[in-house]
DOMITI-476341 format. One record per residue: residue in one letter; x, z, y of N, C-alpha, C in turn. Coordinates in Angstrom, 1 decimal. Each point is the difference from the previous one (the first is absolute). Example, Ala and Ser with C-alpha at 12.3 -4.5 7.8 and 13.67 -1.06 7.14 Angstrom:
<rs>
R   aa   n_east     n_up   n_north   ca_east    ca_up   ca_north   c_east     c_up   c_north
R    A     13.2      7.8      -5.7      -0.9      0.0        1.2      0.9      0.0       1.2
R    S     -0.4     -0.7       1.1       0.9      0.0        1.1     -0.8      0.8       1.1
</rs>
This chain:
<rs>
R   aa   n_east     n_up   n_north   ca_east    ca_up   ca_north   c_east     c_up   c_north
R    X    -39.2    -49.6     -21.3       1.3      0.4        0.1      0.4     -0.4       1.1
R    X      0.7      0.7       1.1       0.6     -0.4        1.3      1.4      0.5       0.0
R    X      0.7     -0.5       0.8       1.5      0.9        0.4      0.3     -0.2       1.5
R    X      0.9      0.6       0.4       0.5      0.1        1.3      1.1     -0.8       0.4
R    X     -0.4     -0.9       0.8       0.9     -1.1        0.3      0.7      0.5       1.4
R    X      1.5      0.5      -0.2       0.3      0.4        1.3      0.6     -0.9       0.7
R    X      0.4     -1.0      -0.5       0.6     -1.4        0.8     -1.2     -0.6       1.0
R    X     -1.4      0.2      -0.5      -0.8     -0.9        0.7     -0.2      0.6       1.5
R    X     -0.6     -0.4       0.6      -0.1      0.5        1.8     -1.0      0.7      -0.1
R    X     -1.0      0.2      -0.8      -1.0      1.3       -0.3      0.3      0.4      -1.4
R    X      0.7      1.1       0.1       0.5      0.6       -1.3     -1.1      0.8      -0.9
R    X     -1.1      0.3       0.7      -1.3      0.7       -0.7     -1.0     -0.9      -0.5
R    X      0.3     -1.6       0.4      -0.9     -0.9       -0.7      0.0      0.2      -1.7
R    X     -1.0     -0.1      -0.7       0.1     -0.2       -1.4      0.1     -1.4      -0.2
R    X      0.8     -0.4      -1.0       0.3     -1.1       -0.5     -0.5      0.1      -1.6
R    X     -0.6     -1.0      -0.4      -0.4      0.0       -1.6      1.1     -0.6      -0.7
R    X      0.1      1.0      -1.0       1.0     -0.3       -0.9     -0.2     -1.0      -1.1
R    X      0.7     -0.9      -0.4      -0.5     -0.9       -1.2      0.1      0.5      -1.3
R    X     -0.9      0.4      -0.7       0.1      0.6       -1.1      0.9     -1.0      -1.2
R    X      1.1      0.9      -0.7       0.7     -0.6       -0.9     -0.7     -0.6      -1.1
R    X      0.3     -1.0      -0.8      -0.9     -0.5       -1.1      0.3      1.1      -1.1
R    X     -1.3      0.4      -0.7       0.2      1.0       -0.9      0.5     -0.9      -1.2
R    X      0.8      0.9      -1.1       0.4     -0.3       -1.1     -0.7      0.6      -1.3
R    X      0.2     -0.6      -1.1      -0.6      0.8       -1.3      0.9      1.2      -0.3
R    X     -0.6      1.0      -0.6       0.7      1.1       -0.2      0.6     -0.2      -1.6
R    X      0.7      0.8      -0.5       0.6     -0.2       -1.4     -1.0     -0.2      -1.0
R    X     -0.8      0.9       0.3      -1.5      0.1       -1.2     -0.6     -1.2       0.1
R    X     -0.2     -0.5       1.3      -1.0     -1.5        0.1      1.0     -1.1      -0.6
R    X      1.4      0.2       0.2       0.6     -1.0       -0.5      0.2     -0.2      -1.6
R    X      0.0      1.4      -0.5      -0.3      0.1       -1.3     -1.2     -0.7      -0.6
R    X     -1.1      0.2       0.8      -1.1     -0.5       -0.4      0.0     -1.5      -0.2
R    X      0.8     -0.5       0.9      -0.1     -1.6       -0.1      0.9     -0.5      -1.0
R    X      1.3      0.6       0.0       0.8     -0.2       -1.5     -0.7      0.4      -1.1
R    X     -0.7      0.6      -0.3      -0.7      0.4       -1.0     -1.2     -1.2      -0.3
R    X     -0.7     -0.6       1.1      -1.1     -0.8       -0.2      0.7     -1.2      -0.6
R    X      1.1     -0.4      -0.2       0.4     -1.3        0.1     -0.4     -0.5      -1.2
R    X     -0.1      0.9      -1.4      -0.4     -0.5       -1.2     -1.6      0.0      -0.3
R    X     -0.7      0.6       1.2      -1.4      0.3       -0.4     -0.6     -1.3       0.0
R    X     -1.1     -0.4      -0.8      -0.9     -1.1       -0.2     -1.1      0.1       0.9
R    X     -0.5     -1.0       0.3      -1.2     -0.2        0.9     -1.1      0.9      -0.4
R    X     -0.2     -0.2      -1.4      -1.1      0.8       -0.4      0.3      1.5      -0.1
R    X      1.2      0.5       0.6       0.0      1.3        0.2     -0.6      0.6       0.8
R    X     -0.6     -0.5       1.0      -0.7      0.2        1.5     -1.3      0.0      -0.5
R    X     -0.7     -0.4      -1.2      -1.3     -0.1       -0.2     -0.2      1.6      -0.3
R    X     -1.3      0.5      -0.2      -0.1      1.2       -0.5     -0.3      0.1      -1.2
R    X      0.7      1.2      -0.8      -0.3      0.0       -1.4     -1.4      0.1      -0.8
R    X      0.2     -0.9      -0.9      -1.4      0.1       -0.9      0.4      0.8      -1.1
R    X     -1.2      0.0      -1.1      -0.1      0.8       -1.2      0.9     -0.8      -1.0
R    X      0.0     -1.4       0.1       1.0     -0.6       -0.9      1.2      0.1       0.1
R    X      0.6      0.5       1.2       1.5      0.2        0.2      0.5      1.1      -1.2
R    X     -0.6      0.9      -0.4       0.2      0.8       -0.7      0.2     -0.6      -1.6
R    X     -0.8     -0.9      -0.3       0.2     -0.8       -1.2      1.0     -0.9      -0.2
R    X      0.5     -0.5       1.3       1.3     -1.0        0.0      1.2      1.0      -0.2
R    X     -0.2      1.2       0.9       1.4      0.9       -0.2      0.0      0.5      -1.4
R    X     -1.1      0.2      -0.7       0.0      0.4       -1.6      0.6     -1.1      -1.0
R    X     -0.7     -1.1       0.5       0.6     -1.1       -1.1      1.0     -0.7       0.3
R    X      0.3     -0.2       1.4       1.2     -0.8        0.2      1.3      0.8       0.9
R    X     -0.4      1.1       0.2       0.9      0.7        1.2      0.0     -0.4       1.0
R    X     -1.1     -0.9       0.5       0.0     -0.6        1.7     -0.6      1.0       0.7
R    X      0.7      0.7       0.8      -0.5      0.9        1.2      0.2     -0.4       1.2
R    X     -1.1     -0.3       0.9      -0.1     -0.1        1.2      0.8      0.9       0.9
R    X      0.7     -0.3       1.0       0.6      1.2        0.9     -0.9      0.7       0.6
R    X      0.5      1.5       0.0      -1.1      0.8        0.5      0.0     -0.2       1.6
R    X     -1.3      0.2       0.6      -0.1      0.1        1.5      0.7      1.2       0.4
R    X      0.7     -0.4       1.3       0.6      1.3        0.8     -1.1      1.1       0.4
R    X      0.5      1.2       0.2      -1.1      1.1        0.4     -0.2     -0.1       1.3
R    X      1.1     -0.3       0.8      -0.1     -0.2        1.5     -0.7     -1.5       0.2
R    X     -1.1      0.1       0.9      -0.6     -1.2        0.4      0.9     -1.1       0.8
R    X      0.5      0.8       0.9       1.0     -0.7        0.9      1.0     -0.8      -1.0
R    X      0.8      0.6      -0.9       0.9     -0.5       -0.8     -0.5     -1.1      -1.0
R    X     -1.5      0.2      -0.5      -0.5     -1.0       -0.6     -0.5     -1.2       0.8
R    X     -0.1      0.2       1.3      -0.2     -1.2        0.9      1.1     -0.8       0.0
R    X      1.3      0.5       0.1       1.2     -0.7        0.0      0.2     -0.5      -1.2
R    X     -0.1      0.5      -1.1       0.3     -0.6       -1.1     -0.7     -1.4      -0.2
R    X     -1.5      0.1       0.3      -1.0     -1.0       -0.1      0.5     -1.0       1.0
R    X      0.5      0.2       0.9       0.3     -0.9        1.1      1.3     -0.6      -0.6
R    X      0.9      0.7      -0.5       1.4     -0.7       -0.6     -0.2     -0.9      -1.3
R    X     -1.2      0.5      -0.9      -0.2     -1.1       -1.2     -0.7     -1.1       0.7
R    X     -0.9      0.1       0.7      -1.1     -1.1        0.3      1.3     -0.7       0.9
R    X      1.0      0.1       0.8       0.6     -0.9        0.7      1.0     -0.8      -1.0
R    X      0.7      1.0      -1.0       0.7     -0.5       -1.2     -0.5     -1.3      -0.5
R    X     -1.2      0.4      -0.5      -0.7     -1.2       -0.6     -0.8     -0.8       0.8
R    X      0.0      0.3       1.1      -0.6     -1.3        1.0     -1.4      0.1      -0.3
R    X     -0.6      1.0      -0.1      -1.6      0.0       -0.2     -0.7     -0.3       1.0
R    X     -1.5     -0.7      -0.3      -0.9     -0.3        1.3     -0.2      1.3       0.9
R    X      0.0      0.9      -0.9      -0.5      1.3        0.8      1.2      0.6       1.0
R    X      1.0     -0.6       0.2       1.2      0.6        0.9     -0.7      0.5       1.2
R    X     -0.6     -0.7       0.5      -0.3      0.3        1.5     -1.0      1.4       0.0
R    X     -0.7      0.2      -0.9      -0.9      1.2       -0.5      1.0      1.2      -0.3
R    X      1.0     -0.3      -0.9       0.9      0.8       -0.2      1.1      0.5       1.2
R    X      0.0     -0.7       0.9       0.5      0.1        1.2     -0.7      1.0       0.9
R    X     -1.3     -0.4       0.2      -0.7      0.7        0.8     -0.2      1.7      -0.5
R    X     -0.1      0.0      -1.4       0.0      1.2       -0.6      1.4      0.9       0.3
R    X      0.9     -0.7       0.0       1.3      0.7        0.4      0.1      0.4       1.5
R    X     -0.4     -0.9       0.9       0.2      0.4        1.3     -1.0      1.2       0.1
R    X     -1.2     -0.1      -0.6      -0.9      1.3        0.3      0.5      1.2      -0.7
R    X      0.9     -0.1      -0.9       0.5      1.5       -0.8      1.1      0.2       0.9
R    X      0.4     -0.7       1.2       1.0      0.6        0.9      1.3     -0.8       0.1
R    X      0.2     -1.1      -0.7       1.2     -0.5        0.0     -0.1     -1.1       1.2
R    X      1.1     -0.1       0.7       0.5     -0.8        0.9      0.1     -1.4      -0.3
R    X      0.0     -0.7       0.9       0.3     -1.4       -0.2      1.5     -0.5      -0.5
R    X      0.6      0.9       0.6       1.8      0.0       -0.3      0.0      0.7      -1.4
R    X     -0.4      0.7      -0.5       0.0      0.5       -1.3     -0.6     -1.0      -1.1
R    X     -0.8     -0.8       0.3      -0.7     -1.1       -0.9      1.2     -0.9       0.2
R    X      0.5     -0.2       0.8       1.0     -1.3        0.2      1.5      0.6      -0.9
R    X     -0.2      1.2      -0.1       1.3      0.5       -0.7     -0.4     -0.1      -1.6
R    X     -1.2      0.3      -0.3      -0.4      0.1       -1.2      0.1     -1.9      -0.5
R    X     -0.5     -0.9       1.0       0.2     -1.4       -0.5      1.5     -0.3      -0.2
R    X      1.0      0.5       0.8       1.2     -0.3       -0.2      0.7      0.7      -1.4
R    X     -0.7      1.1      -0.3       0.6      0.6       -1.2     -0.5     -1.1      -1.4
R    X     -1.3     -0.3       0.4      -0.4     -0.6       -1.1      0.4     -1.6      -0.3
R    X      0.3     -0.5       1.2       0.8     -1.1       -0.1      1.4      0.0      -0.3
R    X      0.6      0.9       0.3       1.4      0.1       -0.6      0.1      0.2      -1.4
R    X     -1.1      0.9      -0.8       0.1      0.0       -1.1     -0.5     -1.2      -0.8
R    X     -0.8     -0.8       0.4      -0.6     -1.3       -0.3      1.5     -0.8       0.0
R    X      0.6      0.0       0.8       1.4     -1.1        0.3      0.8      0.2      -0.8
R    X      0.4      1.4      -0.4       1.0      0.6       -0.9     -0.6     -0.3      -1.6
R    X     -0.9     -0.3      -0.3      -0.4      0.0       -1.3      0.4     -1.1      -0.5
R    X      0.8      0.2      -1.3       0.4     -1.1       -0.8     -1.0     -0.3      -0.9
R    X     -0.3     -1.6       0.1      -1.2     -0.7       -0.8      0.6     -0.7      -1.0
R    X     -0.5      0.1      -1.2       0.6     -0.4       -1.3     -0.4     -1.8       0.5
R    X      1.1     -0.9      -0.3      -0.2     -1.2        0.1     -0.8     -1.0      -1.4
R    X      0.0     -1.1       0.0      -0.8     -0.5       -1.0      1.3      0.0      -1.1
R    X      1.2     -0.4       0.0       1.0      0.1       -0.5      0.3      1.2      -1.0
R    X     -0.5      1.3       0.8      -0.4      1.0       -1.1     -0.6     -0.2      -1.1
R    X     -1.1     -0.2       0.6      -1.2     -0.2       -1.1      0.2     -1.1      -1.2
R    X      0.5     -1.0       0.3       0.5     -1.2       -0.8      1.2      0.6      -0.8
R    X      0.8      0.9       0.3       1.0      0.7       -0.8     -0.5      0.8      -1.1
R    X     -1.1      0.7       0.6      -0.6      1.0       -1.1     -0.7     -0.5      -0.7
R    X     -0.7     -1.1       0.4      -0.6     -0.9       -1.2      0.7     -0.5      -1.3
R    X      1.1     -0.9       0.8       0.9     -0.1       -1.1      0.7      1.0      -1.0
R    X      0.4      1.0       0.7       0.4      1.0       -0.9     -1.0      0.3      -0.8
R    X     -1.2      0.2       0.3      -1.0      0.5       -1.0     -0.4     -1.2      -1.0
R    X      0.0     -1.3       0.3       0.1     -0.8       -0.9      1.2     -0.1      -1.2
R    X      1.0      0.1       0.6       1.1      0.0       -0.7      0.3      1.4      -1.1
R    X     -0.9      1.1       0.6       0.0      1.4       -0.8     -1.2     -0.6      -1.1
R    X     -1.0     -0.5       0.1      -1.0     -0.4       -1.0      0.7     -0.9      -0.9
R    X      0.7     -1.1       0.5       0.5     -1.1       -1.2      1.0      0.9      -1.0
R    X      0.9      1.0       0.7       0.8      0.4       -0.9     -0.9      1.1      -1.1
R    X     -0.8      0.7       0.6      -0.8      0.6       -0.9     -0.8     -0.7      -0.9
R    X     -0.4     -1.2       0.3      -0.9     -0.7       -1.0      1.3     -0.5      -1.2
R    X      1.1     -0.4       0.5       1.1     -0.5       -0.7      0.6      1.2      -1.0
R    X      0.0      1.0       0.6       0.3      1.1       -1.1     -0.9      0.4      -1.2
R    X     -1.3     -0.2       0.7      -1.0      0.5       -1.1     -0.1     -1.3      -1.0
R    X      0.4     -1.2       0.2       0.0     -1.1       -0.8      1.0      0.2      -0.7
R    X      1.4      0.3       0.4       1.2      0.3       -0.8     -0.3      0.9      -1.0
R    X     -0.5      1.1       0.3      -0.2      1.0       -0.8     -1.3      0.1      -1.0
R    X     -0.7     -0.8       0.2      -1.1     -0.1       -0.9      0.1     -0.3      -1.5
R    X      1.1     -1.1      -0.2       0.2     -0.3       -1.6      0.4      1.3      -0.8
R    X      0.9      0.7       0.9       0.3      1.4       -0.3     -1.0      0.8      -0.6
R    X     -0.9      0.2       0.6      -1.1      1.0        0.1     -1.4     -0.7      -0.9
R    X      0.4     -1.0      -0.3      -1.3     -0.9       -0.5     -1.1      0.0       0.7
R    X     -0.2      0.4       1.4      -1.2      0.1        0.7      0.5      0.0       1.6
R    X     -1.0     -0.8       0.5       0.5     -0.1        1.7     -0.4      1.4       0.5
R    X     -1.2      0.5      -0.5      -0.3      1.3        0.8      0.9      1.2       0.0
R    X      0.7     -0.1      -1.4       1.0      1.0       -0.2      1.1     -0.1       0.9
R    X      0.4     -1.5       0.0       1.2      0.0        1.1     -0.2     -0.2       1.3
R    X     -1.3      0.0       0.5      -0.3      0.0        1.2      0.0      1.6       0.3
R    X     -0.6      0.8      -0.9       0.3      1.6        0.5      1.5      0.5       0.0
R    X      0.6     -0.7      -0.9       1.4      0.5       -0.2      0.7     -0.4       1.2
R    X     -0.2     -1.3       0.7       0.7     -0.4        1.2     -0.4      0.6       1.3
R    X     -1.4      0.2      -0.1      -0.5      1.1        1.1      0.6      1.2      -0.1
R    X      0.0      0.5      -1.0       0.7      1.6        0.1      1.5     -0.3       0.3
R    X      0.7     -1.0      -0.3       1.5      0.0        0.3      0.1     -0.3       1.4
R    X     -1.1     -0.9       0.6       0.2     -0.2        1.5     -0.3      1.3       0.9
R    X     -1.0      0.9      -0.4      -0.5      1.1        0.8      1.2      1.3      -0.2
R    X      0.6      0.0      -1.3       1.0      0.9       -0.2      1.1     -0.3       0.9
R    X      0.3     -1.2       0.3       1.3     -0.4        0.6     -0.5     -0.1       1.4
R    X     -1.2     -0.2       0.7      -0.4      0.1        1.3      0.1      1.2       0.3
R    X     -0.6      1.1      -0.7       0.0      1.6        0.3      1.4      0.4       0.3
R    X      1.2     -0.3      -1.0       1.2      0.5        0.2      0.6     -0.7       1.2
R    X     -0.3     -1.4       0.4       0.6     -0.7        1.0     -0.6      0.7       1.4
R    X     -1.1      0.4      -0.1      -0.6      0.3        1.6      0.4      1.3       0.3
R    X      0.7      0.9      -1.0       0.2      1.5        0.4      1.3     -0.2       1.0
R    X     -0.1      0.9       0.7       1.2      0.3        0.8      0.8      1.1      -0.7
R    X      1.3     -0.1       0.4       0.8      1.2       -0.6      0.0      1.2       0.8
R    X      0.1      1.0      -0.6      -0.2      1.7        0.4      1.3      0.0       1.0
R    X     -0.4      0.4       1.3       1.3      0.0        0.9      0.0      1.7       0.4
R    X      1.1      0.4      -0.3       0.2      1.4        0.2      1.2      0.5       1.2
</rs>
């Protein structure tokens, strides 16, 4: 691409214009955002046992994108986010798919920004959860022991306390209906 420089001594001399860095389109940015939750194994080809996993456990691998160019972008974003050893290979595939280096730089910034804003659970949260579970088990065992002389059986008192706890938990977990 050239333009006419009227301020130069030779106005008809063609001067090369520096191309502006290309940016990702809205669809390409959406692919990067959606790839934030994809695991590394989602990049591997699907096998027949994936149907069994989906049937038994509800685990389903993310589907590949129909557009090969967008799939190369998703592949690069996932491998960069997880710092896989095949990162340079994924970068080469993305470059061959038609992405510019400035676009891949933008992908890296998007992934790094998401990584920095992610809130991580500290060890304090895990300790609190473990203590809460221990207290709940102690209360459950104490209630079972307290009711067992009344029912003349530990099994019956265990079932009674379990039904009471589950009933209370189902009522406590429901949100009120908003109108």
